[in-house]
C-alpha positions as CSV (number, residue, x, y, z in Angstrom):
1,M,31.5,76.7,186.3
2,I,31.5,80.2,187.1
3,P,28.4,82.1,185.9
4,W,28.8,85.4,183.4
5,S,28.7,88.7,185.0
6,P,29.0,91.2,183.0
7,S,30.6,93.7,186.1
8,P,33.2,95.8,184.3
9,L,36.1,94.4,186.0
10,R,35.2,91.1,185.5
11,F,36.0,92.4,181.4
12,L,39.1,94.1,182.4
13,A,40.4,90.7,183.9
14,V,39.8,88.8,181.7
15,A,41.1,90.9,178.7
16,A,44.2,91.6,180.5
17,A,44.4,87.6,180.8
18,A,43.5,87.6,176.9
19,F,46.1,89.7,176.1
20,V,49.0,88.0,178.6
21,L,48.3,84.7,177.0
22,T,48.8,86.8,173.5
23,I,52.0,87.7,174.6
24,V,53.1,84.3,176.3
25,A,52.0,83.2,172.3
26,L,54.4,86.2,170.6
27,A,57.3,84.8,172.8
28,A,57.1,81.4,172.6
29,E,57.1,81.6,169.0
30,L,59.1,78.3,166.6
31,P,62.7,79.7,166.5
32,I,61.9,78.2,162.9
33,I,59.2,80.6,162.4
34,T,61.7,84.2,163.4
35,K,64.5,82.7,160.7
36,A,61.9,82.1,157.9
37,R,60.3,85.4,158.6
38,A,63.8,87.3,159.0
39,R,64.9,85.8,155.4
40,L,61.7,87.5,153.3
41,G,62.9,91.1,154.9
42,S,62.5,92.9,158.3
43,E,59.7,93.1,160.8
44,A,59.0,97.0,159.6
45,A,58.7,95.9,156.3
46,I,56.7,93.1,157.1
47,G,54.8,94.5,159.3
48,D,53.5,97.2,156.4
49,V,52.2,95.1,154.5
50,K,48.5,95.7,154.0
51,S,48.2,94.1,150.6
52,I,50.4,92.4,147.9
53,H,49.0,92.4,144.1
54,Y,50.9,89.0,141.7
55,V,50.4,89.9,138.0
56,G,51.5,87.1,135.2
57,T,50.7,83.9,133.6
58,L,49.2,80.1,134.2
59,V,50.2,77.1,132.8
60,T,48.4,74.2,133.9
61,T,48.7,70.2,132.7
62,D,46.1,68.2,131.5
63,P,46.4,65.3,133.7
64,A,45.5,62.7,131.1
65,D,48.2,63.9,128.8
66,P,51.4,66.2,130.5
67,S,52.8,67.4,127.0
68,K,49.6,69.0,127.0
69,Q,48.9,72.9,128.7
70,Q,46.4,75.1,128.6
71,R,47.8,78.9,129.3
72,A,46.5,82.2,131.2
73,A,47.2,85.5,132.2
74,I,46.4,85.8,136.4
75,D,46.3,88.7,138.1
76,I,45.7,88.0,142.3
77,V,45.3,90.7,144.9
78,F,45.1,89.9,148.7
79,Q,44.0,92.7,150.9
80,K,44.0,93.3,154.4
81,N,41.3,92.0,156.1
82,D,40.0,89.1,154.5
83,Q,39.7,90.3,151.4
84,Q,41.3,88.1,147.8
85,R,40.3,88.5,144.2
86,I,41.5,85.7,141.7
87,T,41.1,86.5,138.2
88,T,42.1,84.0,135.6
89,T,41.9,85.1,131.1
90,Y,41.9,82.9,129.0
91,D,40.8,83.1,125.0
92,Q,37.3,82.1,125.2
93,L,36.5,82.6,129.0
94,I,37.4,85.1,131.6
95,E,36.7,83.7,135.7
96,T,37.2,86.0,138.4
97,T,36.5,84.2,142.4
98,S,36.5,87.0,145.1
99,L,36.7,86.6,148.9
100,D,34.6,89.7,150.7
101,G,35.1,88.8,155.2
102,Y,32.1,86.5,154.7
103,D,31.3,87.2,151.6
104,A,32.9,84.6,148.6
105,W,31.7,84.5,144.7
106,Q,32.7,83.0,141.1
107,R,32.0,84.6,138.0
108,K,32.5,83.5,134.2
109,Q,32.2,85.6,131.6
110,D,32.7,85.2,128.1
111,P,34.5,87.8,126.9
112,T,33.7,88.5,123.7
113,D,29.8,89.3,124.7
114,P,29.4,90.7,128.3
115,T,25.7,89.6,128.4
116,K,26.7,85.8,128.6
117,W,28.3,85.8,132.2
118,Q,27.2,83.1,135.3
119,Q,27.5,83.3,138.7
120,T,27.9,81.5,141.9
121,L,28.2,82.8,145.4
122,Q,31.1,80.0,147.5
123,G,29.8,78.1,150.7
124,A,30.8,78.4,153.9
125,E,33.5,75.4,154.0
126,Q,34.9,77.6,150.2
127,I,34.8,80.7,152.2
128,K,36.9,79.0,155.0
129,R,39.5,78.0,152.7
130,L,40.0,81.2,151.2
131,W,40.2,83.3,154.9
132,A,43.3,80.1,155.3
133,N,44.4,81.5,151.9
134,T,44.5,84.9,152.3
135,W,45.6,84.6,155.4
136,E,48.6,82.3,154.8
137,T,49.9,85.1,152.1
138,L,49.1,88.0,154.4
139,A,50.6,87.0,158.4
140,F,54.4,85.5,156.8
141,F,54.1,82.9,158.8
142,R,52.6,84.2,162.5
143,G,49.4,85.3,164.2
144,L,47.3,82.3,163.2
145,E,46.7,81.4,167.1
146,T,44.4,85.1,167.5
147,R,42.4,83.7,164.2
148,G,41.3,80.0,166.5
149,G,44.0,78.4,164.9
150,R,47.5,76.9,165.9
151,I,51.0,76.1,164.7
152,E,52.3,72.8,165.7
153,D,56.0,71.8,165.0
154,Q,56.1,68.6,164.3
155,G,60.0,67.9,164.1
156,P,62.8,67.4,161.4
157,V,62.3,65.7,158.3
158,T,64.8,66.0,155.2
159,I,63.6,67.2,152.1
160,D,65.2,66.7,148.7
161,G,68.9,66.3,150.2
162,V,68.0,69.2,152.8
163,A,67.3,69.4,156.3
164,C,64.1,71.0,157.3
165,Q,62.3,71.7,160.1
166,K,57.7,70.4,159.7
167,V,55.9,73.1,160.5
168,A,51.9,72.3,160.7
169,F,49.4,75.6,160.3
170,I,45.9,74.7,161.0
171,H,43.1,76.8,160.1
172,A,40.5,74.2,161.1
173,E,40.8,70.2,160.9
174,N,40.3,69.9,157.0
175,I,42.6,72.9,156.4
176,I,46.5,72.6,157.5
177,F,49.6,73.2,155.6
178,Y,52.5,71.6,156.0
179,R,55.4,73.7,155.6
180,Y,59.2,72.8,155.4
181,F,61.4,75.2,156.1
182,D,65.1,74.9,155.6
183,L,67.0,74.7,158.9
184,A,70.2,76.8,157.9
185,T,68.1,79.1,156.1
186,G,65.1,79.2,156.8
187,R,64.0,78.9,152.9
188,L,60.5,77.5,152.8
189,T,61.9,74.1,150.9
190,L,58.0,72.4,150.3
191,T,54.2,73.2,151.5
192,E,51.5,70.5,151.1
193,T,48.2,70.5,151.9
194,E,45.7,67.8,153.9
195,A,44.6,66.2,150.6
196,G,48.1,65.5,149.5
197,G,48.8,68.5,147.1
198,T,52.3,70.2,146.9
199,L,53.9,74.0,146.8
200,R,56.6,74.9,145.9
201,E,58.6,78.1,145.0
202,Q,61.0,79.0,142.3
203,G,63.2,81.9,141.5
204,E,62.8,85.4,143.7
205,L,61.5,89.0,142.6
206,I,62.1,91.1,145.9
207,A,58.9,94.3,146.2
208,A,59.3,96.4,149.0
209,G,61.9,95.4,150.4
210,L,61.0,91.9,150.6
211,R,61.7,88.6,148.7
212,F,59.1,86.9,147.1
213,P,58.9,83.7,144.8
214,K,59.5,83.9,141.0
215,S,57.0,80.9,140.2
216,L,54.5,78.4,142.0
217,V,54.6,74.8,141.0
218,T,51.4,73.4,143.0
219,T,50.7,69.1,141.9
220,T,47.6,67.6,143.1
221,K,45.8,64.4,142.0
222,N,42.8,63.9,140.2
223,P,39.9,61.0,141.3
224,A,42.3,59.0,138.7
225,G,45.4,58.9,140.2
226,K,46.4,61.4,137.9
227,V,49.2,64.1,139.0
228,Q,47.8,68.1,137.3
229,T,50.6,70.7,137.9
230,V,49.4,74.6,137.5
231,T,52.2,76.7,137.5
232,I,52.0,80.5,138.0
233,T,54.8,83.1,136.7
234,V,54.8,86.4,138.7
235,E,55.4,88.7,136.0
236,K,55.0,91.9,138.7
237,I,54.3,92.5,142.3
238,T,53.3,94.9,143.6
239,V,52.5,95.5,148.0
240,N,50.3,98.4,149.6
241,E,47.9,99.2,146.6
242,V,44.8,100.4,148.2
243,F,41.9,98.3,146.7
244,P,38.0,99.8,147.3
245,A,35.6,96.9,148.7
246,S,33.1,97.2,145.9
247,F,36.8,95.7,144.0
248,F,36.4,92.8,145.7
249,A,32.0,92.8,147.0
250,V,29.7,90.7,145.2
251,P,28.5,92.3,141.5
252,I,25.4,94.0,141.8
253,Q,24.0,92.4,138.7
254,S,24.1,89.2,140.5
255,R,22.3,90.5,142.8
256,R,18.9,91.2,140.9
257,K,19.0,88.3,139.6
């Protein structure tokens, strides 16, 4: 091993090597990723995205009885860099989960009584997963290597009769998104997680020159093997709203307790 030297020349050499490696990585981008991005919008429109704000409704099925549903209003914000806030409003509960860089928290609030609330800080593994979710929303499939992850081409597969390319987005060995892209169009047909959950996008909305899904349908299995479905129907999308740091930060009153 060559010992480290603080020499400026050595620093410049390392920086130059990193720059070259980045250029090579970008040049080697999978063709299906290029096609998928082009389907969503122009490179200029994608590059301009700093934040995405979704407003809609959430419908959750009961794993024991899929005919039973619970509805809520949902407000979702993702903002560069590594900021996220999701607020779900039920009749008897407001639940907020937020990521602010290296901090993350969850708060449960009684909508009828502001003095009744419970707040917890999220652990390291939960923060890593929130980082991954935020990146997946704002990066549009490119640049995971710059965050210490990697993208793997896992070959052709057929999903629902459609010829697809399977690509793994590996944030960590326990945080993986397997995405299946239509070979002909680049459309994202299906997403799976390392835990076996699935996500399907349906319909579309156009905002800021970009194509977004109208609804997101997630399926997971509970420990008993019963399936739960969560559907988010998007009613409004706003791109590049500016949210202050305080919007994501841990509420001050929690720190006083």
